[in-house]
C-alpha positions as a Markdown table, in Angstrom:
| # | Residue | x | y | z |
|---|---|---|---|---|
| 1 | Unk | 0.0 | 0.0 | 0.0 |
| 2 | Unk | 1.4 | 3.4 | -1.0 |
| 3 | Unk | 0.8 | 6.2 | 1.4 |
| 4 | Unk | 0.2 | 9.8 | 0.4 |
| 5 | Unk | 2.5 | 12.5 | 1.9 |
| 6 | Unk | -0.3 | 13.7 | 4.3 |
| 7 | Unk | -1.1 | 10.1 | 5.4 |
| 8 | Unk | 2.6 | 9.5 | 6.1 |
| 9 | Unk | 2.8 | 12.7 | 8.2 |
| 10 | Unk | -0.2 | 11.6 | 10.2 |
| 11 | Unk | 1.0 | 8.0 | 10.8 |
| 12 | Unk | 4.7 | 8.8 | 11.5 |
| 13 | Unk | 4.1 | 10.2 | 15.0 |
| 14 | Unk | 1.9 | 7.3 | 15.9 |
| 15 | Unk | 4.6 | 4.8 | 14.7 |
| 16 | Unk | 7.2 | 6.7 | 16.7 |
| 17 | Unk | 5.1 | 6.6 | 19.8 |
| 18 | Unk | 4.4 | 2.9 | 19.5 |
| 19 | Unk | 8.0 | 2.0 | 18.9 |
| 20 | Unk | 9.0 | 4.2 | 21.8 |
| 21 | Unk | 6.6 | 2.4 | 24.1 |
| 22 | Unk | 8.1 | -1.0 | 23.0 |
| 23 | Unk | 11.6 | 0.3 | 23.7 |
| 24 | Unk | 10.6 | 1.6 | 27.2 |
| 25 | Unk | 8.9 | -1.7 | 28.0 |
| 26 | Unk | 12.1 | -3.6 | 26.9 |
| 27 | Unk | 14.4 | -1.3 | 29.0 |
| 28 | Unk | 12.1 | -1.8 | 32.0 |
| 29 | Unk | 12.3 | -5.6 | 31.7 |
| 30 | Unk | 16.0 | -5.4 | 31.1 |
| 31 | Unk | 16.7 | -3.4 | 34.3 |
| 32 | Unk | 13.9 | -4.9 | 36.5 |
| 33 | Unk | 15.0 | -7.1 | 39.3 |
| 34 | Unk | 13.5 | -10.3 | 37.9 |
| 35 | Unk | 14.9 | -12.6 | 40.5 |
| 36 | Unk | 12.6 | -14.2 | 43.0 |
| 37 | Unk | 13.5 | -13.0 | 46.5 |
| 38 | Unk | 12.7 | -16.0 | 48.7 |
| 39 | Unk | 11.5 | -15.8 | 52.3 |
| 40 | Unk | 12.3 | -12.0 | 52.7 |
| 41 | Unk | 12.0 | -12.1 | 56.5 |
| 42 | Unk | 13.7 | -15.4 | 57.0 |
| 43 | Unk | 10.7 | -16.9 | 58.8 |
| 44 | Unk | 9.9 | -20.6 | 59.4 |
| 45 | Unk | 6.2 | -20.7 | 58.7 |
| 46 | Unk | 4.6 | -23.6 | 56.7 |
| 47 | Unk | 2.3 | -21.4 | 54.6 |
| 48 | Unk | 3.7 | -19.4 | 51.7 |
| 49 | Unk | 2.6 | -16.1 | 50.1 |
| 50 | Unk | 4.0 | -14.4 | 47.0 |
| 51 | Unk | 4.1 | -10.6 | 46.5 |
| 52 | Unk | 4.2 | -9.6 | 42.8 |
| 53 | Unk | 5.5 | -6.0 | 43.1 |
| 54 | Unk | 9.0 | -4.7 | 43.8 |
| 55 | Unk | 11.8 | -7.0 | 45.0 |
| 56 | Unk | 13.9 | -3.8 | 45.4 |
| 57 | Unk | 11.8 | -3.0 | 48.5 |
| 58 | Unk | 13.9 | -5.5 | 50.4 |
| 59 | Unk | 17.3 | -4.2 | 49.4 |
| 60 | Unk | 17.7 | -1.9 | 52.4 |
| 61 | Unk | 16.4 | 1.5 | 53.4 |
| 62 | Unk | 13.0 | 2.3 | 51.8 |
| 63 | Unk | 13.3 | 5.5 | 49.5 |
| 64 | Unk | 10.9 | 8.4 | 49.8 |
| 65 | Unk | 10.9 | 9.0 | 46.0 |
| 66 | Unk | 7.7 | 6.9 | 45.6 |
| 67 | Unk | 5.4 | 5.2 | 48.0 |
| 68 | Unk | 5.2 | 1.9 | 46.1 |
| 69 | Unk | 8.4 | 0.5 | 47.8 |
| 70 | Unk | 6.8 | 1.1 | 51.2 |
| 71 | Unk | 3.5 | -0.4 | 50.0 |
| 72 | Unk | 5.2 | -3.5 | 48.9 |
| 73 | Unk | 7.2 | -3.9 | 52.1 |
| 74 | Unk | 4.2 | -3.3 | 54.2 |
| 75 | Unk | 2.1 | -6.0 | 52.5 |
| 76 | Unk | 4.9 | -8.5 | 52.9 |
| 77 | Unk | 5.2 | -7.5 | 56.6 |
| 78 | Unk | 1.5 | -8.1 | 57.1 |
| 79 | Unk | 1.6 | -11.6 | 55.5 |
| 80 | Unk | 4.6 | -12.4 | 57.6 |
| 81 | Unk | 2.9 | -11.5 | 60.8 |
| 82 | Unk | -0.2 | -13.5 | 59.7 |
| 83 | Unk | 2.0 | -16.7 | 59.5 |
| 84 | Unk | 3.3 | -16.8 | 56.0 |
| 85 | Unk | 6.8 | -17.2 | 54.5 |
| 86 | Unk | 6.9 | -14.3 | 52.0 |
| 87 | Unk | 8.6 | -14.4 | 48.6 |
| 88 | Unk | 8.6 | -11.3 | 46.4 |
| 89 | Unk | 8.8 | -11.4 | 42.6 |
| 90 | Unk | 9.0 | -8.5 | 40.1 |
| 91 | Unk | 5.7 | -7.3 | 38.7 |
| 92 | Unk | 7.4 | -8.0 | 35.3 |
| 93 | Unk | 8.3 | -11.6 | 36.1 |
| 94 | Unk | 6.3 | -13.8 | 33.7 |
| 95 | Unk | 8.1 | -17.1 | 34.6 |
| 96 | Unk | 6.6 | -17.9 | 38.0 |
| 97 | Unk | 5.6 | -21.3 | 39.4 |
| 98 | Unk | 2.5 | -20.4 | 41.5 |
| 99 | Unk | 1.9 | -23.9 | 42.8 |
| 100 | Unk | 3.8 | -23.5 | 46.1 |
| 101 | Unk | 1.8 | -20.5 | 47.2 |
| 102 | Unk | -1.4 | -20.3 | 49.2 |
| 103 | Unk | -1.8 | -16.6 | 48.4 |
| 104 | Unk | -0.6 | -14.4 | 45.4 |
| 105 | Unk | -0.8 | -10.7 | 46.1 |
| 106 | Unk | 0.2 | -7.8 | 43.9 |
| 107 | Unk | -0.3 | -5.4 | 41.1 |
| 108 | Unk | 0.2 | -7.9 | 38.3 |
| 109 | Unk | 0.0 | -11.6 | 37.7 |
| 110 | Unk | -2.9 | -12.3 | 40.0 |
| 111 | Unk | -5.2 | -13.0 | 37.1 |
| 112 | Unk | -2.7 | -15.6 | 35.8 |
| 113 | Unk | -2.1 | -17.4 | 39.1 |
| 114 | Unk | -4.7 | -20.1 | 38.4 |
| 115 | Unk | -3.7 | -20.9 | 34.8 |
| 116 | Unk | 0.0 | -21.7 | 35.7 |
| 117 | Unk | -0.9 | -23.7 | 38.8 |
| 118 | Unk | -1.3 | -27.5 | 38.4 |
| 119 | Unk | -1.5 | -28.8 | 42.0 |
| 120 | Unk | -3.4 | -26.0 | 43.8 |
| 121 | Unk | -5.2 | -22.7 | 43.2 |
| 122 | Unk | -3.7 | -19.9 | 45.2 |
| 123 | Unk | -6.0 | -17.1 | 46.6 |
| 124 | Unk | -5.5 | -14.2 | 44.3 |
| 125 | Unk | -5.6 | -10.7 | 45.7 |
| 126 | Unk | -5.1 | -7.8 | 43.2 |
| 127 | Unk | -3.7 | -4.6 | 44.7 |
| 128 | Unk | -5.0 | -1.8 | 42.4 |
| 129 | Unk | -2.8 | 1.3 | 42.5 |
| 130 | Unk | -4.8 | 3.2 | 39.9 |
| 131 | Unk | -8.3 | 4.2 | 39.1 |
| 132 | Unk | -10.6 | 1.9 | 37.1 |
| 133 | Unk | -9.4 | 1.3 | 33.6 |
| 134 | Unk | -12.7 | 2.3 | 32.0 |
| 135 | Unk | -12.6 | 5.6 | 33.9 |
| 136 | Unk | -9.0 | 6.3 | 33.1 |
| 137 | Unk | -9.4 | 5.6 | 29.4 |
| 138 | Unk | -12.5 | 7.7 | 29.1 |
| 139 | Unk | -11.2 | 10.8 | 30.9 |
| 140 | Unk | -7.8 | 10.5 | 29.2 |
| 141 | Unk | -9.4 | 10.4 | 25.7 |
| 142 | Unk | -11.7 | 13.4 | 26.6 |
| 143 | Unk | -8.7 | 15.5 | 27.8 |
| 144 | Unk | -6.5 | 14.5 | 24.8 |
| 145 | Unk | -9.3 | 15.6 | 22.5 |
| 146 | Unk | -9.8 | 18.9 | 24.3 |
| 147 | Unk | -6.0 | 19.6 | 24.4 |
| 148 | Unk | -5.7 | 18.9 | 20.7 |
| 149 | Unk | -8.6 | 21.1 | 19.9 |
| 150 | Unk | -6.9 | 24.0 | 21.7 |
| 151 | Unk | -3.3 | 23.4 | 21.0 |
| 152 | Unk | -3.1 | 21.1 | 18.0 |
| 153 | Unk | -1.4 | 18.2 | 19.8 |
| 154 | Unk | -2.8 | 15.1 | 21.5 |
| 155 | Unk | 0.1 | 15.0 | 23.9 |
| 156 | Unk | -0.5 | 11.3 | 24.7 |
| 157 | Unk | 2.8 | 11.1 | 26.7 |
| 158 | Unk | 1.3 | 13.5 | 29.2 |
| 159 | Unk | -2.1 | 11.7 | 29.6 |
| 160 | Unk | -1.1 | 8.5 | 31.3 |
| 161 | Unk | -2.0 | 6.6 | 28.2 |
| 162 | Unk | -0.5 | 3.2 | 28.6 |
| 163 | Unk | -1.0 | 0.5 | 25.9 |
| 164 | Unk | -2.0 | -2.8 | 27.5 |
| 165 | Unk | -3.2 | -1.1 | 30.7 |
| 166 | Unk | -6.5 | -2.9 | 30.2 |
| 167 | Unk | -4.8 | -5.8 | 32.0 |
| 168 | Unk | -5.8 | -4.0 | 35.2 |
| 169 | Unk | -9.5 | -4.7 | 34.2 |
| 170 | Unk | -8.8 | -8.4 | 33.9 |
| 171 | Unk | -6.9 | -8.6 | 37.1 |
| 172 | Unk | -9.8 | -6.9 | 39.0 |
| 173 | Unk | -12.4 | -9.2 | 37.6 |
| 174 | Unk | -10.5 | -12.4 | 37.6 |
| 175 | Unk | -8.9 | -12.2 | 41.0 |
| 176 | Unk | -10.6 | -13.4 | 44.2 |
| 177 | Unk | -10.5 | -9.9 | 45.9 |
| 178 | Unk | -9.3 | -6.4 | 45.0 |
| 179 | Unk | -7.7 | -4.0 | 47.5 |
| 180 | Unk | -8.1 | -0.5 | 45.9 |
| 181 | Unk | -5.6 | 2.2 | 47.0 |
| 182 | Unk | -7.6 | 5.3 | 47.8 |
| 183 | Unk | -10.8 | 6.3 | 49.6 |
| 184 | Unk | -14.2 | 4.7 | 49.0 |
| 185 | Unk | -14.8 | 6.8 | 45.9 |
| 186 | Unk | -12.0 | 4.9 | 44.0 |
| 187 | Unk | -13.5 | 1.5 | 44.8 |
| 188 | Unk | -16.9 | 2.8 | 43.7 |
| 189 | Unk | -15.8 | 3.0 | 40.1 |
| 190 | Unk | -14.8 | -0.7 | 40.3 |
| 191 | Unk | -18.1 | -1.7 | 41.9 |
| 192 | Unk | -20.1 | 0.0 | 39.1 |
| 193 | Unk | -18.6 | -2.5 | 36.6 |
| 194 | Unk | -19.0 | -5.5 | 38.9 |
| 195 | Unk | -22.0 | -6.8 | 40.8 |
| 196 | Unk | -19.7 | -8.3 | 43.5 |
| 197 | Unk | -19.5 | -5.2 | 45.7 |
| 198 | Unk | -18.0 | -7.3 | 48.5 |
| 199 | Unk | -15.1 | -8.0 | 46.1 |
| 200 | Unk | -13.5 | -4.6 | 46.6 |
| 201 | Unk | -11.8 | -3.2 | 49.6 |
| 202 | Unk | -10.9 | 0.6 | 49.7 |
| 203 | Unk | -7.5 | 1.3 | 51.3 |
| 204 | Unk | -6.7 | 5.0 | 52.0 |
| 205 | Unk | -3.1 | 5.9 | 51.2 |
| 206 | Unk | -0.5 | 7.4 | 53.5 |
| 207 | Unk | 2.0 | 10.2 | 53.7 |
| 208 | Unk | 5.6 | 10.3 | 54.5 |
| 209 | Unk | 6.1 | 12.2 | 57.8 |
| 210 | Unk | 9.3 | 14.2 | 57.0 |
| 211 | Unk | 8.8 | 17.5 | 58.9 |
| 212 | Unk | 6.8 | 19.2 | 61.6 |
| 213 | Unk | 4.7 | 21.8 | 59.7 |
| 214 | Unk | 4.5 | 25.3 | 61.2 |
| 215 | Unk | 0.9 | 26.5 | 61.8 |
| 216 | Unk | 2.2 | 30.1 | 62.0 |
| 217 | Unk | 1.8 | 31.1 | 58.4 |
| 218 | Unk | 0.9 | 34.6 | 57.1 |
| 219 | Unk | -1.9 | 33.8 | 54.7 |
| 220 | Unk | -2.5 | 37.4 | 54.0 |
| 221 | Unk | 1.0 | 37.5 | 52.5 |
| 222 | Unk | 1.0 | 34.2 | 50.7 |
| 223 | Unk | -2.6 | 33.9 | 49.5 |
| 224 | Unk | -1.6 | 34.4 | 45.9 |
| 225 | Unk | 1.0 | 31.7 | 45.9 |
| 226 | Unk | 0.0 | 28.3 | 44.4 |
| 227 | Unk | 1.7 | 25.0 | 44.4 |
| 228 | Unk | 1.4 | 22.2 | 41.8 |
| 229 | Unk | 3.2 | 19.0 | 42.9 |
| 230 | Unk | 3.6 | 16.0 | 40.6 |
| 231 | Unk | 5.9 | 14.0 | 38.3 |
| 232 | Unk | 4.7 | 12.5 | 35.0 |
| 233 | Unk | 1.4 | 12.6 | 33.2 |
| 234 | Unk | 1.3 | 16.4 | 33.2 |
| 235 | Unk | -2.1 | 16.8 | 31.4 |
| 236 | Unk | -3.5 | 13.9 | 33.4 |
| 237 | Unk | -2.5 | 15.8 | 36.6 |
| 238 | Unk | -3.6 | 19.2 | 35.3 |
| 239 | Unk | -0.4 | 21.1 | 35.0 |
| 240 | Unk | -1.8 | 22.7 | 31.8 |
| 241 | Unk | -4.7 | 24.2 | 33.9 |
| 242 | Unk | -2.3 | 25.5 | 36.5 |
| 243 | Unk | 0.0 | 27.1 | 33.9 |
| 244 | Unk | -2.9 | 28.6 | 32.0 |
| 245 | Unk | -4.2 | 30.2 | 35.2 |
| 246 | Unk | -0.8 | 31.7 | 36.1 |
| 247 | Unk | -0.4 | 33.1 | 32.5 |
| 248 | Unk | -3.8 | 34.7 | 32.7 |
| 249 | Unk | -3.4 | 36.0 | 36.3 |
| 250 | Unk | 0.1 | 37.5 | 36.6 |
| 251 | Unk | -0.8 | 38.7 | 40.2 |
| 252 | Unk | -0.5 | 35.0 | 41.3 |
| 253 | Unk | 2.7 | 33.0 | 41.5 |
| 254 | Unk | 2.7 | 29.4 | 40.5 |
| 255 | Unk | 5.4 | 27.1 | 42.1 |
| 256 | Unk | 5.9 | 23.8 | 40.1 |
| 257 | Unk | 7.6 | 20.9 | 41.9 |
| 258 | Unk | 8.4 | 17.9 | 39.7 |
| 259 | Unk | 7.0 | 18.0 | 36.1 |
| 260 | Unk | 9.0 | 15.7 | 33.9 |
| 261 | Unk | 10.7 | 17.4 | 31.0 |
| 262 | Unk | 10.6 | 14.2 | 29.1 |
| 263 | Unk | 7.0 | 14.8 | 27.9 |
| 264 | Unk | 8.1 | 16.6 | 24.7 |
| 265 | Unk | 4.6 | 17.3 | 23.2 |
| 266 | Unk | 3.5 | 19.1 | 26.4 |
| 267 | Unk | 6.6 | 21.2 | 26.7 |
| 268 | Unk | 6.8 | 22.0 | 23.0 |
| 269 | Unk | 3.8 | 24.2 | 23.6 |
| 270 | Unk | 4.3 | 25.3 | 27.2 |
| 271 | Unk | 8.1 | 25.8 | 27.5 |
| 272 | Unk | 8.2 | 29.1 | 25.6 |
| 273 | Unk | 5.4 | 30.4 | 27.8 |
| 274 | Unk | 6.3 | 29.1 | 31.2 |
| 275 | Unk | 10.0 | 29.5 | 30.9 |
| 276 | Unk | 9.5 | 33.2 | 30.2 |
| 277 | Unk | 6.8 | 34.0 | 32.8 |
| 278 | Unk | 8.2 | 35.7 | 35.9 |
| 279 | Unk | 5.3 | 34.4 | 38.0 |
| 280 | Unk | 6.0 | 30.8 | 37.2 |
| 281 | Unk | 8.7 | 29.2 | 39.3 |
| 282 | Unk | 9.9 | 25.8 | 38.2 |
| 283 | Unk | 11.7 | 24.0 | 41.0 |
| 284 | Unk | 12.2 | 20.7 | 39.3 |
| 285 | Unk | 12.2 | 17.4 | 41.3 |
| 286 | Unk | 12.6 | 18.3 | 45.0 |
| 287 | Unk | 13.4 | 15.9 | 47.8 |
| 288 | Unk | 10.4 | 16.1 | 50.1 |
| 289 | Unk | 12.6 | 15.7 | 53.1 |
| 290 | Unk | 14.8 | 18.7 | 52.1 |
| 291 | Unk | 14.7 | 22.2 | 53.6 |
| 292 | Unk | 14.0 | 23.5 | 50.1 |
| 293 | Unk | 10.7 | 21.6 | 50.0 |
| 294 | Unk | 9.8 | 22.9 | 53.4 |
| 295 | Unk | 10.4 | 26.5 | 52.3 |
| 296 | Unk | 8.2 | 26.0 | 49.3 |
| 297 | Unk | 5.4 | 24.6 | 51.5 |
| 298 | Unk | 5.7 | 27.6 | 53.9 |
| 299 | Unk | 5.6 | 30.1 | 51.0 |
| 300 | Unk | 2.4 | 28.8 | 49.4 |
| 301 | Unk | -1.2 | 29.2 | 50.6 |
| 302 | Unk | -3.0 | 27.0 | 48.0 |
| 303 | Unk | -2.4 | 23.6 | 46.5 |
| 304 | Unk | -3.9 | 23.0 | 43.0 |
| 305 | Unk | -4.5 | 19.4 | 41.9 |
| 306 | Unk | -6.7 | 19.2 | 38.8 |
| 307 | Unk | -6.1 | 15.5 | 38.3 |
| 308 | Unk | -8.2 | 13.3 | 36.0 |
| 309 | Unk | -8.0 | 10.3 | 38.3 |
| 310 | Unk | -5.9 | 9.2 | 41.3 |
| 311 | Unk | -5.8 | 6.3 | 43.7 |
| 312 | Unk | -5.0 | 7.8 | 47.0 |
| 313 | Unk | -3.0 | 10.8 | 45.7 |
| 314 | Unk | 0.1 | 10.2 | 47.9 |
| 315 | Unk | 1.7 | 13.4 | 46.5 |
| 316 | Unk | -1.3 | 15.5 | 47.7 |
| 317 | Unk | -1.1 | 13.9 | 51.1 |
| 318 | Unk | 2.6 | 14.5 | 51.4 |
| 319 | Unk | 2.0 | 18.2 | 50.7 |
| 320 | Unk | -1.0 | 18.6 | 53.0 |
| 321 | Unk | 0.6 | 16.6 | 55.9 |
| 322 | Unk | 3.9 | 18.3 | 55.8 |
| 323 | Unk | 2.6 | 21.8 | 55.1 |
| 324 | Unk | -0.3 | 24.0 | 55.9 |
| 325 | Unk | -2.1 | 24.7 | 52.6 |
| 326 | Unk | -5.6 | 25.0 | 51.3 |
| 327 | Unk | -6.3 | 22.4 | 48.5 |
| 328 | Unk | -8.3 | 23.0 | 45.3 |
| 329 | Unk | -8.7 | 19.6 | 43.8 |
| 330 | Unk | -10.7 | 17.4 | 41.5 |
| 331 | Unk | -13.4 | 15.0 | 42.7 |
| 332 | Unk | -11.4 | 12.1 | 41.1 |
| 333 | Unk | -8.4 | 12.7 | 43.4 |
| 334 | Unk | -9.7 | 9.9 | 45.5 |
| 335 | Unk | -9.5 | 11.8 | 48.8 |
| 336 | Unk | -12.4 | 12.7 | 51.1 |
| 337 | Unk | -11.4 | 16.3 | 51.9 |
| 338 | Unk | -14.6 | 18.1 | 50.9 |
| 339 | Unk | -15.1 | 19.5 | 54.5 |
| 340 | Unk | -11.7 | 21.2 | 54.4 |
| 341 | Unk | -10.9 | 22.3 | 50.8 |
| 342 | Unk | -12.5 | 23.1 | 47.5 |
| 343 | Unk | -13.6 | 20.0 | 45.6 |
| 344 | Unk | -14.1 | 20.8 | 41.9 |
| 345 | Unk | -16.7 | 18.5 | 40.3 |
| 346 | Unk | -15.0 | 18.4 | 36.8 |
| 347 | Unk | -11.5 | 18.9 | 35.4 |
| 348 | Unk | -12.3 | 22.1 | 33.6 |
| 349 | Unk | -10.3 | 25.3 | 33.4 |
| 350 | Unk | -13.2 | 27.7 | 34.1 |
| 351 | Unk | -14.2 | 25.7 | 37.2 |
| 352 | Unk | -10.7 | 25.7 | 38.6 |
| 353 | Unk | -10.2 | 29.3 | 37.9 |
| 354 | Unk | -13.4 | 30.2 | 39.7 |
| 355 | Unk | -12.4 | 27.9 | 42.7 |
| 356 | Unk | -8.9 | 29.5 | 43.0 |
| 357 | Unk | -10.2 | 33.0 | 42.9 |
| 358 | Unk | -12.9 | 32.3 | 45.5 |
| 359 | Unk | -10.4 | 30.5 | 47.8 |
| 360 | Unk | -7.8 | 33.2 | 47.6 |
| 361 | Unk | -10.5 | 35.8 | 48.4 |
| 362 | Unk | -11.4 | 34.2 | 51.7 |
| 363 | Unk | -10.5 | 36.2 | 54.8 |
| 364 | Unk | -6.9 | 35.3 | 55.9 |
| 365 | Unk | -8.1 | 34.0 | 59.2 |
| 366 | Unk | -10.6 | 31.6 | 57.6 |
| 367 | Unk | -8.1 | 30.4 | 55.1 |
| 368 | Unk | -5.6 | 29.8 | 57.9 |
| 369 | Unk | -8.1 | 28.0 | 60.1 |
| 370 | Unk | -9.3 | 25.7 | 57.3 |
| 371 | Unk | -5.7 | 24.8 | 56.3 |
| 372 | Unk | -4.7 | 24.1 | 59.9 |
| 373 | Unk | -7.8 | 21.9 | 60.4 |
| 374 | Unk | -7.0 | 20.0 | 57.2 |
| 375 | Unk | -3.3 | 19.5 | 58.1 |
| 376 | Unk | -4.4 | 17.9 | 61.4 |
| 377 | Unk | -7.1 | 15.8 | 59.7 |
| 378 | Unk | -4.5 | 14.4 | 57.2 |
| 379 | Unk | -1.9 | 13.8 | 59.9 |
| 380 | Unk | -4.4 | 11.9 | 62.0 |
| 381 | Unk | -6.2 | 9.8 | 59.4 |
| 382 | Unk | -3.6 | 9.0 | 56.7 |
| 383 | Unk | -0.6 | 7.7 | 58.7 |
| 384 | Unk | 1.5 | 4.7 | 57.6 |
| 385 | Unk | 0.4 | 2.9 | 60.8 |
| 386 | Unk | -3.3 | 3.3 | 59.9 |
| 387 | Unk | -2.5 | 2.1 | 56.3 |
| 388 | Unk | -0.9 | -1.0 | 57.7 |
| 389 | Unk | -3.7 | -1.6 | 60.2 |
| 390 | Unk | -6.4 | -1.3 | 57.5 |
| 391 | Unk | -4.4 | -3.5 | 55.1 |
| 392 | Unk | -4.1 | -6.2 | 57.7 |
| 393 | Unk | -7.9 | -6.0 | 58.5 |
| 394 | Unk | -8.7 | -6.4 | 54.7 |
| 395 | Unk | -6.3 | -9.3 | 54.2 |
| 396 | Unk | -7.6 | -11.1 | 57.4 |
| 397 | Unk | -11.2 | -10.7 | 56.1 |
| 398 | Unk | -10.3 | -11.9 | 52.6 |
| 399 | Unk | -8.6 | -15.0 | 54.0 |
| 400 | Unk | -11.5 | -15.7 | 56.2 |
| 401 | Unk | -14.1 | -15.2 | 53.5 |
| 402 | Unk | -12.2 | -17.6 | 51.2 |
| 403 | Unk | -11.6 | -20.2 | 53.9 |
| 404 | Unk | -7.9 | -19.6 | 54.2 |
| 405 | Unk | -7.8 | -19.0 | 58.0 |
């Protein structure tokens, strides 16, 4: 088939993207720890459980760069304390013999555990670290179309578009139970697609306690300072909305922490604008345990999070627990904070602009009181200890319901 010049120009970026995705997947497999770490706690129990997640979580000190290492370690710790020898395999390991295990837990492989087992059928618990696949694909497609209509680019690399991510749907429906990271609203999207409501267990996320936040902040002085905090998926997480707001309201200062520069389509449009705007401060990736991050938190009054979908939003929790800020966030953030901040019903620029202007116009005393109350709420209700306790309760209930006690 011979392509016209216009057809070739249309297909070329798609081909580059697909080839790029294959290369990324190959590199991830190449550098992933594919070894099976056996009996990570050196216990002598008779029962065995397999965690399909991150073997690197057992290499020493847990990093603060991402919560997934702590999530993996905590799950293994719970199973160990419930009387299991715990092995851990990479989520990319596709050569696992599941037959020795009574339980298989993790973010991948749970749907396959039965088909590879010849002597027994392990209990399969899927740990979902994202929103429901159907929701993700729909909102991502809608935002891609809207961004293209306005800027002439689909910017798929910034929309958390992941080919093959539909496997999460199969894991959720084919596993024996699903633990959904996030508040009840996250699990609700799964329940809408499945009549087995008892199949899903919401698990609120946690924050890293790295500093004691000062409640003595001058909100009159910093009410026009906003913080956007994230890493990849810049359109998915609404950085375009935050930048557009700052460009249209130069009296506000936007502080950006994170924001991967690898998303070329996004920055091809925004770099010439954001890099030359004096009211947009780009800090890059900042260590949350650093003094620099603490100073940024103390400087900002508002946190803006126009995310399309989250499962627990650990980044938001890290900001709100270690700083005293007022959040303006989307309903799909997966956090129950409506009594303390401004929950925006839809990821739409006009709605977020209105919410930001209204929040910053609140009396300084009210803004301060709400932010302090929220900080205390997060620090009391989203601790790692509570995460572990809730996870243990869920696993005990799942074991009991499936006659594995």
